[in-house]
C-alpha positions as YAML, in Angstrom:
chain: A
units: angstrom
residues:
- id: 1
  name: UNK
  ca: [-13.37, 25.85, 8.67]
- id: 2
  name: UNK
  ca: [-12.97, 25.52, 4.95]
- id: 3
  name: UNK
  ca: [-13.80, 22.25, 3.24]
- id: 4
  name: UNK
  ca: [-10.47, 20.39, 2.95]
- id: 5
  name: UNK
  ca: [-11.93, 17.72, 0.71]
- id: 6
  name: UNK
  ca: [-10.58, 17.80, -2.82]
- id: 7
  name: UNK
  ca: [-12.15, 16.57, -6.02]
- id: 8
  name: UNK
  ca: [-11.04, 13.16, -7.27]
- id: 9
  name: UNK
  ca: [-9.43, 13.66, -10.68]
- id: 10
  name: UNK
  ca: [-6.91, 10.94, -11.50]
- id: 11
  name: UNK
  ca: [-5.67, 7.66, -10.05]
- id: 12
  name: UNK
  ca: [-2.21, 9.16, -9.62]
- id: 13
  name: UNK
  ca: [-3.61, 12.16, -7.71]
- id: 14
  name: UNK
  ca: [-5.67, 9.90, -5.41]
- id: 15
  name: UNK
  ca: [-3.10, 7.15, -4.82]
- id: 16
  name: UNK
  ca: [0.18, 9.04, -4.78]
- id: 17
  name: UNK
  ca: [-0.66, 12.72, -4.53]
- id: 18
  name: UNK
  ca: [-0.86, 15.03, -1.54]
- id: 19
  name: UNK
  ca: [-4.48, 16.11, -1.99]
- id: 20
  name: UNK
  ca: [-7.09, 14.67, 0.37]
- id: 21
  name: UNK
  ca: [-9.85, 13.42, -1.95]
- id: 22
  name: UNK
  ca: [-11.77, 10.64, -0.17]
- id: 23
  name: UNK
  ca: [-14.22, 8.44, -2.02]
- id: 24
  name: UNK
  ca: [-17.64, 8.31, -0.41]
- id: 25
  name: UNK
  ca: [-19.99, 5.47, -1.40]
- id: 26
  name: UNK
  ca: [-23.35, 5.86, -3.12]
- id: 27
  name: UNK
  ca: [-24.89, 6.81, 0.26]
- id: 28
  name: UNK
  ca: [-22.27, 9.52, 0.87]
- id: 29
  name: UNK
  ca: [-20.42, 7.42, 3.47]
- id: 30
  name: UNK
  ca: [-16.86, 6.24, 3.99]
- id: 31
  name: UNK
  ca: [-15.96, 3.37, 6.37]
- id: 32
  name: UNK
  ca: [-13.85, 4.17, 9.42]
- id: 33
  name: UNK
  ca: [-11.75, 1.67, 11.37]
- id: 34
  name: UNK
  ca: [-10.87, 2.86, 14.88]
- id: 35
  name: UNK
  ca: [-8.06, 1.45, 17.02]
- id: 36
  name: UNK
  ca: [-6.70, 2.32, 20.44]
- id: 37
  name: UNK
  ca: [-3.59, 4.45, 20.08]
- id: 38
  name: UNK
  ca: [-1.57, 2.87, 22.89]
- id: 39
  name: UNK
  ca: [-2.28, -0.82, 22.25]
- id: 40
  name: UNK
  ca: [-3.46, -1.07, 18.64]
- id: 41
  name: UNK
  ca: [-6.63, -2.88, 19.81]
- id: 42
  name: UNK
  ca: [-9.42, -2.68, 17.25]
- id: 43
  name: UNK
  ca: [-12.18, -0.73, 18.99]
- id: 44
  name: UNK
  ca: [-14.85, -0.31, 16.36]
- id: 45
  name: UNK
  ca: [-15.82, 0.17, 12.75]
- id: 46
  name: UNK
  ca: [-18.21, 2.93, 11.75]
- id: 47
  name: UNK
  ca: [-18.96, 5.39, 8.97]
- id: 48
  name: UNK
  ca: [-18.53, 9.08, 8.30]
- id: 49
  name: UNK
  ca: [-20.28, 11.32, 5.86]
- id: 50
  name: UNK
  ca: [-18.62, 14.52, 4.63]
- id: 51
  name: UNK
  ca: [-19.93, 16.55, 7.58]
- id: 52
  name: UNK
  ca: [-18.77, 13.99, 10.18]
- id: 53
  name: UNK
  ca: [-15.34, 13.81, 8.56]
- id: 54
  name: UNK
  ca: [-14.93, 17.59, 8.59]
- id: 55
  name: UNK
  ca: [-16.21, 17.82, 12.17]
- id: 56
  name: UNK
  ca: [-13.73, 15.13, 13.27]
- id: 57
  name: UNK
  ca: [-10.89, 17.11, 11.67]
- id: 58
  name: UNK
  ca: [-12.11, 20.32, 13.34]
- id: 59
  name: UNK
  ca: [-12.65, 18.88, 16.84]
- id: 60
  name: UNK
  ca: [-9.82, 16.36, 16.96]
- id: 61
  name: UNK
  ca: [-12.43, 13.92, 18.29]
- id: 62
  name: UNK
  ca: [-14.25, 11.14, 16.46]
- id: 63
  name: UNK
  ca: [-17.60, 12.06, 14.95]
- id: 64
  name: UNK
  ca: [-19.39, 9.35, 13.00]
- id: 65
  name: UNK
  ca: [-22.56, 9.14, 10.99]
- id: 66
  name: UNK
  ca: [-25.17, 6.83, 12.50]
- id: 67
  name: UNK
  ca: [-26.77, 4.86, 9.68]
- id: 68
  name: UNK
  ca: [-29.59, 3.63, 11.93]
- id: 69
  name: UNK
  ca: [-30.50, 7.06, 13.33]
- id: 70
  name: UNK
  ca: [-29.38, 9.04, 10.25]
- id: 71
  name: UNK
  ca: [-27.62, 11.70, 12.36]
- id: 72
  name: UNK
  ca: [-24.10, 12.79, 13.26]
- id: 73
  name: UNK
  ca: [-22.82, 10.91, 16.29]
- id: 74
  name: UNK
  ca: [-20.10, 12.57, 18.37]
- id: 75
  name: UNK
  ca: [-18.68, 9.48, 20.04]
- id: 76
  name: UNK
  ca: [-18.86, 9.91, 23.81]
- id: 77
  name: UNK
  ca: [-21.23, 12.90, 23.86]
- id: 78
  name: UNK
  ca: [-23.68, 10.87, 25.99]
- id: 79
  name: UNK
  ca: [-21.37, 8.35, 27.67]
- id: 80
  name: UNK
  ca: [-18.29, 10.51, 28.25]
- id: 81
  name: UNK
  ca: [-16.21, 7.92, 26.39]
- id: 82
  name: UNK
  ca: [-14.88, 10.45, 23.88]
- id: 83
  name: UNK
  ca: [-12.43, 9.24, 21.26]
- id: 84
  name: UNK
  ca: [-9.61, 11.80, 21.07]
- id: 85
  name: UNK
  ca: [-7.88, 11.44, 17.72]
- id: 86
  name: UNK
  ca: [-4.12, 10.94, 17.94]
- id: 87
  name: UNK
  ca: [-3.59, 9.98, 14.26]
- id: 88
  name: UNK
  ca: [-5.89, 10.21, 11.23]
- id: 89
  name: UNK
  ca: [-5.07, 8.06, 8.17]
- id: 90
  name: UNK
  ca: [-6.60, 7.48, 4.75]
- id: 91
  name: UNK
  ca: [-5.88, 4.30, 2.77]
- id: 92
  name: UNK
  ca: [-4.18, 4.07, -0.64]
- id: 93
  name: UNK
  ca: [-7.23, 4.74, -2.81]
- id: 94
  name: UNK
  ca: [-8.82, 7.00, -0.19]
- id: 95
  name: UNK
  ca: [-11.97, 4.96, 0.35]
- id: 96
  name: UNK
  ca: [-11.38, 4.07, 4.02]
- id: 97
  name: UNK
  ca: [-10.34, 6.04, 7.11]
- id: 98
  name: UNK
  ca: [-8.28, 4.72, 10.03]
- id: 99
  name: UNK
  ca: [-8.39, 6.58, 13.34]
- id: 100
  name: UNK
  ca: [-5.96, 5.91, 16.16]
- id: 101
  name: UNK
  ca: [-7.57, 7.28, 19.32]
- id: 102
  name: UNK
  ca: [-7.34, 7.62, 23.07]
- id: 103
  name: UNK
  ca: [-10.67, 7.02, 24.79]
- id: 104
  name: UNK
  ca: [-11.56, 9.11, 27.84]
- id: 105
  name: UNK
  ca: [-13.35, 7.73, 30.87]
- id: 106
  name: UNK
  ca: [-13.18, 3.96, 31.33]
- id: 107
  name: UNK
  ca: [-11.46, 3.52, 27.97]
- id: 108
  name: UNK
  ca: [-14.37, 1.58, 26.49]
- id: 109
  name: UNK
  ca: [-15.75, 2.20, 23.02]
- id: 110
  name: UNK
  ca: [-18.60, -0.29, 22.82]
- id: 111
  name: UNK
  ca: [-22.12, 0.80, 23.78]
- id: 112
  name: UNK
  ca: [-22.67, -2.72, 25.19]
- id: 113
  name: UNK
  ca: [-20.02, -1.96, 27.85]
- id: 114
  name: UNK
  ca: [-16.98, -3.77, 26.54]
- id: 115
  name: UNK
  ca: [-13.70, -2.07, 25.67]
- id: 116
  name: UNK
  ca: [-13.93, -3.11, 22.01]
- id: 117
  name: UNK
  ca: [-16.99, -3.66, 19.83]
- id: 118
  name: UNK
  ca: [-15.18, -6.80, 18.65]
- id: 119
  name: UNK
  ca: [-15.55, -8.75, 21.92]
- id: 120
  name: UNK
  ca: [-16.55, -12.08, 20.31]
- id: 121
  name: UNK
  ca: [-14.77, -14.28, 17.82]
- id: 122
  name: UNK
  ca: [-15.88, -17.01, 15.43]
- id: 123
  name: UNK
  ca: [-14.42, -20.49, 15.05]
- id: 124
  name: UNK
  ca: [-13.03, -21.23, 11.59]
- id: 125
  name: UNK
  ca: [-11.05, -23.85, 9.70]
- id: 126
  name: UNK
  ca: [-10.35, -27.00, 11.72]
- id: 127
  name: UNK
  ca: [-12.11, -25.51, 14.77]
- id: 128
  name: UNK
  ca: [-15.43, -25.79, 12.93]
- id: 129
  name: UNK
  ca: [-15.16, -29.59, 13.07]
- id: 130
  name: UNK
  ca: [-15.61, -29.65, 16.88]
- id: 131
  name: UNK
  ca: [-19.24, -30.01, 17.95]
- id: 132
  name: UNK
  ca: [-18.63, -27.63, 20.87]
- id: 133
  name: UNK
  ca: [-18.42, -24.74, 18.37]
- id: 134
  name: UNK
  ca: [-21.91, -25.32, 17.02]
- id: 135
  name: UNK
  ca: [-25.25, -24.36, 18.51]
- id: 136
  name: UNK
  ca: [-28.71, -25.37, 17.40]
- id: 137
  name: UNK
  ca: [-28.94, -22.33, 15.11]
- id: 138
  name: UNK
  ca: [-25.36, -22.08, 13.88]
- id: 139
  name: UNK
  ca: [-21.93, -21.03, 15.08]
- id: 140
  name: UNK
  ca: [-21.15, -20.49, 18.74]
- id: 141
  name: UNK
  ca: [-19.43, -17.17, 19.42]
- id: 142
  name: UNK
  ca: [-16.55, -17.07, 21.90]
- id: 143
  name: UNK
  ca: [-16.23, -14.06, 24.20]
- id: 144
  name: UNK
  ca: [-12.76, -12.48, 24.25]
- id: 145
  name: UNK
  ca: [-13.48, -10.00, 27.06]
- id: 146
  name: UNK
  ca: [-14.42, -11.44, 30.45]
- id: 147
  name: UNK
  ca: [-15.96, -8.31, 31.96]
- id: 148
  name: UNK
  ca: [-17.69, -5.18, 30.82]
- id: 149
  name: UNK
  ca: [-15.84, -1.93, 31.38]
- id: 150
  name: UNK
  ca: [-19.04, -0.08, 32.33]
- id: 151
  name: UNK
  ca: [-22.74, -0.79, 32.86]
- id: 152
  name: UNK
  ca: [-24.66, 0.50, 29.82]
- id: 153
  name: UNK
  ca: [-27.89, 0.94, 31.86]
- id: 154
  name: UNK
  ca: [-26.08, 3.31, 34.25]
- id: 155
  name: UNK
  ca: [-24.74, 5.34, 31.31]
- id: 156
  name: UNK
  ca: [-27.63, 5.24, 28.85]
- id: 157
  name: UNK
  ca: [-30.60, 4.28, 31.06]
- id: 158
  name: UNK
  ca: [-33.20, 1.85, 29.82]
- id: 159
  name: UNK
  ca: [-33.34, 3.45, 26.39]
- id: 160
  name: UNK
  ca: [-33.10, 0.64, 23.84]
- id: 161
  name: UNK
  ca: [-30.29, 0.78, 21.37]
- id: 162
  name: UNK
  ca: [-31.72, 1.89, 17.99]
- id: 163
  name: UNK
  ca: [-29.49, -0.61, 16.20]
- id: 164
  name: UNK
  ca: [-31.02, -3.59, 17.98]
- id: 165
  name: UNK
  ca: [-33.39, -5.90, 16.13]
...
């Protein structure tokens, strides 16, 4: 596969042209927001480097760059929860990617076992004034998903997640 990534030349070319010329950050990465194709549910946010971006285009499946492990990460290669790309967008100044995907298997995208990586929400505004939203150390997170879609230990074993503290 040839390298479809163009050189960034002018604002007009990047913002209103037809040439794909994404802007990678100083680490060679571009953020990726991934949503479920059928529902629009936000599944996850990750990063791609040039190689992951090209591999995603080639495969039609999401391939990210793992910042913690410093390797390409073909989503679902271990778990079977592959993200099949249905639509692939770039934002106006080409510094962010949006994938709309269908997830195989149980439909989950979170390595913790939930459907979405965004399974907790924070209180804000007037809700912060209620003592029930505070814990000893700070804000109390509210779970938005009642059950896990799969058991991570069955899928990944007892191997600790490299992103954990």
